[in-house]
C-alpha positions, 0 to 999 in steps of 0.5 A, spaced: 225 991 376 219 987 374 220 989 366 227 984 367 224 979 370 218 979 365 223 979 359 227 974 363 221 969 363 220 970 355 226 969 353 226 962 358 220 961 355 223 960 348 225 953 350 219 951 354 215 945 354 210 945 349 204 940 346 205 938 339 199 936 335 203 931 330 208 926 332 212 922 326 219 917 326 223 918 321 229 917 318 234 923 318 240 923 315 243 930 316 250 932 314 253 940 315 259 942 317 257 942 324 251 937 324 252 929 323 247 924 324 244 918 321 239 915 325 231 915 328 228 921 330 221 923 332 219 929 328 213 933 333 210 939 331 204 944 332 202 950 328 207 955 331 213 950 333 216 944 332 220 940 335 225 935 332 228 929 337 234 925 334 236 918 337 243 914 337 242 907 339 236 908 342 239 914 346 237 921 345 243 926 343 240 932 340 232 936 340 232 941 336 225 946 337 223 951 332 219 956 334 221 964 334 227 961 336 232 955 334 234 951 341 239 946 341 241 943 348 247 948 347 241 954 348 238 958 343 239 962 338 236 967 332 234 963 326 238 967 323 244 966 327 243 958 327 243 959 319 250 963 319 253 958 325 251 951 322 247 952 314 248 958 311 247 965 311 245 966 305 238 962 306 232 965 309 230 964 316 224 959 315 228 954 311 229 948 317 222 949 318 220 949 312 225 942 310 223 939 315 216 940 315 216 938 307 214 945 305 217 949 300 223 953 301 225 960 297 218 962 297 216 958 291 222 959 287 222 954 281 216 951 284 215 944 280 209 940 282 211 932 280 206 926 281 206 925 288 210 932 291 213 937 288 221 938 286 225 946 287 231 947 283 235 953 286 241 956 283 245 962 285 252 965 287 250 962 294 247 956 293 245 949 288 239 946 292 235 940 289 229 940 294 224 934 293 218 932 297 214 925 295 210 921 299 214 918 304 221 922 303 224 930 303 231 930 300 234 937 300 242 937 298 246 944 297 252 942 292 256 949 294 255 950 302 255 941 302 248 941 305 244 934 305 237 932 309 233 926 307 228 925 312 224 918 310 218 916 313 218 909 317 212 904 315 
């Protein structure tokens, strides 16, 4: 019984309140088959977790929390399950967190340094990705899977 209670507490703590070291307001454009959003959001993160709060007309409409699971308003799931349901099953588990933080994806495959950031072009039979990170903007587009993330700093 104690083991079941301990496992239940560990599972429920995946979406518990975290202390975030960094918080930034940004303009988000997210287009996937299941997620469509274009408005203000707040990106909060620490070393081991990330929280995205999305707003429309000042109302919080969706929270996405990433740590060892990905939690939405509807509940939590593994990163691979989230990718299969909301993005592409062929993406690595860390792709969403790396995009939101502006980190390289796909183990820096085709990584090209630019004057104010970097660019990656990844193309195979499953993806056709253009990923650019520059000062103040993150751009991710997968033409094959019809996915777009555009994140801009608000000045």
